[in-house]
N, C-alpha and C positions, 0 to 999 in steps of 0.2 A: 714310697720306700716303707712308711709306717704301716700301710695297709697290707703290705706283703709280709711285714713281720708278724703283725696280728693274725693273718691266715695261718703262717706256719706255727705260731704258738698254739692256736687252737687245734691243729691237726696232731702236734705233739701231745697235747693233754688227752685227745680222743684215743690216741694210740695206747698211751699209758693206762687210761681207765679200762680199755679192752683187755689189755694184757692182765691187770688185776682181776677183772672178772673171770677170765679164762682160768687163771691159777686157783682161785677159789672154788670153783665148780667141781674140782677133780678130788675133793676131799672126802675120803670115806669113813673118817673118824667120827663124825656126827651121827651116824645111824643109830647109836646106842642111847640116843636122847630123844624125848618126845614132849608133847605138852599135855600135862595132866590138867583134866577138866575139873577135878574136886580141888586141887591146890591152887589151880589158876596160874601155873608157872611151869617153866621147862624143867624137866626132872630127868634123872637117868633111868632107864629100862632095866629092871632086874629080871633074871631068868627069861630073857628074850628068845622067841622062837621065830625063824624065818619061815613064813608060810606063804602060800598062794590063794587067791580067792577064786570065784567061779569064772571070772574073766580073764584070769591069767595073770593078774597084776600081783606083784610081791609086797608082802607087808611084814612088819615085825610086831609081834605080839608078846606084852610082858607085864609086869606089875611096876607100879611107882615105887620109887626108893623110900618115900617117906610115909604115905597113907595106904600103901598096898593095894590100890584100886587098879584096874586094867587100864592099860594105854597101848594104843595101836598107831603105828607109823607107817603110812603108805609110801612106798618108794616109786621112784621113776621106772618107767618100762625099761630103759636102756642101762639101768644100773647093774654092774657086775659086783655084787656085794661079796666082799671077803669077810668072814665072821671076825668081829672084832670084840674083845673081851668075852662076855657070856652069851653070846648070841649062838643058838644052836640051829643047824640045818634040819629040817624034817621034809 
């Protein structure tokens, strides 16, 4: 009886973790942030442009909010990015 309850408990926890992960992957609001190598922290990208490289991968290029250095954020191939904030398509 106790063994069956433990198995059910672990299955429920696994399902809850899976649901949480799937809900967090669909968030498009984090694409206007990137890691600045000069500040060594996650900063907002100002004047961002949505570009593609030679291989066809999409990325956002812009400037750091505080130190004005360049930040690039590479996106996943299956990302359907809708411009958020000051991101411009080119």
